[in-house]
Each structure stands twice: as C-alpha cells, then as structure tokens.
KOLKOLLUM-42671 format. One record per residue (C-alpha): x, y, z; residue number from 1. Coordinates in nm, 4 decimals. Layout:
REM residues N
+----------+----------+----------+-----+
!       xx !       yy !       zz !   n !
+----------+----------+----------+-----+
!        X !        Y !        Z ! NUM !
...
+----------+----------+----------+-----+
***
This chain:
REM residues 70
+----------+----------+----------+-----+
!       xx !       yy !       zz !   n !
+----------+----------+----------+-----+
!  -4.9748 !  15.0326 !   0.8040 !   1 !
!  -5.2231 !  15.0836 !   1.1121 !   2 !
!  -5.2386 !  15.4633 !   1.0276 !   3 !
!  -5.3624 !  15.3660 !   0.6649 !   4 !
!  -5.6117 !  15.1235 !   0.7795 !   5 !
!  -5.7534 !  15.3660 !   1.0284 !   6 !
!  -5.7645 !  15.6489 !   0.7555 !   7 !
!  -5.9526 !  15.4181 !   0.5119 !   8 !
!  -6.2063 !  15.3287 !   0.7871 !   9 !
!  -6.2511 !  15.6884 !   0.9256 !  10 !
!  -6.4698 !  15.8260 !   0.6453 !  11 !
!  -6.7134 !  15.5140 !   0.6165 !  12 !
!  -6.7512 !  15.5044 !   0.9952 !  13 !
!  -6.7978 !  15.8793 !   1.0610 !  14 !
!  -7.0609 !  15.9006 !   0.7837 !  15 !
!  -7.2692 !  15.6778 !   0.9949 !  16 !
!  -7.2965 !  15.9245 !   1.2837 !  17 !
!  -7.4641 !  16.2791 !   1.3057 !  18 !
!  -7.1950 !  16.5522 !   1.3496 !  19 !
!  -7.3196 !  16.6233 !   1.6936 !  20 !
!  -7.3308 !  16.2580 !   1.8056 !  21 !
!  -7.1798 !  16.2026 !   2.1607 !  22 !
!  -7.1900 !  15.8665 !   2.3271 !  23 !
!  -7.1708 !  16.0322 !   2.6511 !  24 !
!  -7.5182 !  16.1150 !   2.6283 !  25 !
!  -7.6393 !  15.7606 !   2.5670 !  26 !
!  -7.6442 !  15.5294 !   2.2671 !  27 !
!  -7.5688 !  15.6911 !   1.9314 !  28 !
!  -7.8181 !  15.6633 !   1.6417 !  29 !
!  -7.6767 !  15.5529 !   1.3246 !  30 !
!  -7.7806 !  15.7333 !   1.0075 !  31 !
!  -7.9456 !  15.5376 !   0.7309 !  32 !
!  -7.7364 !  15.5157 !   0.4300 !  33 !
!  -7.8862 !  15.3993 !   0.0881 !  34 !
!  -7.6963 !  15.2342 !  -0.1991 !  35 !
!  -7.8120 !  15.5240 !  -0.4125 !  36 !
!  -7.6303 !  15.7685 !  -0.2168 !  37 !
!  -7.2997 !  15.5793 !  -0.2460 !  38 !
!  -7.0319 !  15.5674 !  -0.5167 !  39 !
!  -6.9199 !  15.2901 !  -0.7456 !  40 !
!  -6.5695 !  15.2150 !  -0.8811 !  41 !
!  -6.4421 !  14.9993 !  -1.1840 !  42 !
!  -6.2781 !  14.6813 !  -1.0647 !  43 !
!  -5.9175 !  14.7062 !  -1.1400 !  44 !
!  -5.6837 !  14.4704 !  -1.3315 !  45 !
!  -5.3265 !  14.4589 !  -1.1840 !  46 !
!  -5.0726 !  14.4707 !  -1.4597 !  47 !
!  -4.6958 !  14.4722 !  -1.4483 !  48 !
!  -4.5574 !  14.8348 !  -1.4236 !  49 !
!  -4.8156 !  14.9838 !  -1.1764 !  50 !
!  -5.1871 !  15.0173 !  -1.1184 !  51 !
!  -5.4519 !  15.1776 !  -1.3487 !  52 !
!  -5.6551 !  15.4962 !  -1.2664 !  53 !
!  -5.9946 !  15.3508 !  -1.2024 !  54 !
!  -6.3263 !  15.5495 !  -1.2441 !  55 !
!  -6.5034 !  15.6181 !  -0.9227 !  56 !
!  -6.8437 !  15.8011 !  -0.9636 !  57 !
!  -7.1677 !  15.8571 !  -0.7815 !  58 !
!  -7.4160 !  15.5615 !  -0.8036 !  59 !
!  -7.6616 !  15.7504 !  -1.0457 !  60 !
!  -7.3931 !  15.8535 !  -1.2980 !  61 !
!  -7.2075 !  15.5197 !  -1.3161 !  62 !
!  -7.2369 !  15.3791 !  -1.6623 !  63 !
!  -7.0753 !  15.0296 !  -1.6054 !  64 !
!  -7.2269 !  14.7029 !  -1.4855 !  65 !
!  -7.3324 !  14.7667 !  -1.1392 !  66 !
!  -7.3672 !  14.4075 !  -1.0521 !  67 !
!  -6.9884 !  14.3535 !  -1.0817 !  68 !
!  -6.8371 !  14.6637 !  -0.9677 !  69 !
!  -6.6794 !  14.7482 !  -0.6243 !  70 !
+----------+----------+----------+-----+
***
C-alpha cells in the first residue's frame, strides 16, 4: 500500500520542481502551477460489479461542470 501512495504522490510533487533542482545547492524554488494547466475528471459513482471508466481531460477541453469535478 505504501508503494501505491508513493506512486500517486510522485507525479504531483515532481511537477512542482524544475528538472535540475538540487536541494544541496540551497532551497529549491517551486514552479507555479495554474488551474488552467491541470486536468479535470468526472466524479465517479460506485456501483455493484466494478468501477466505471471516468473521463479525465485537460482543463480547457472539459465539457462538464467544473465546479463539481475532481
């Protein structure tokens, strides 16, 4: 389970740092991330028998209600 949690956190955390960031050279400056550069996904409804495939798309292309997505 720890490996899964680490894998899920790796991408969001590494997207905050420049590729050449090195904490040995002092504090690492975080990159700015805007909402518009992210992705939206439909909220799922768990039903008996499995999980649905959910639409995940770039912010600009998402046609659903952005105020209620995850």
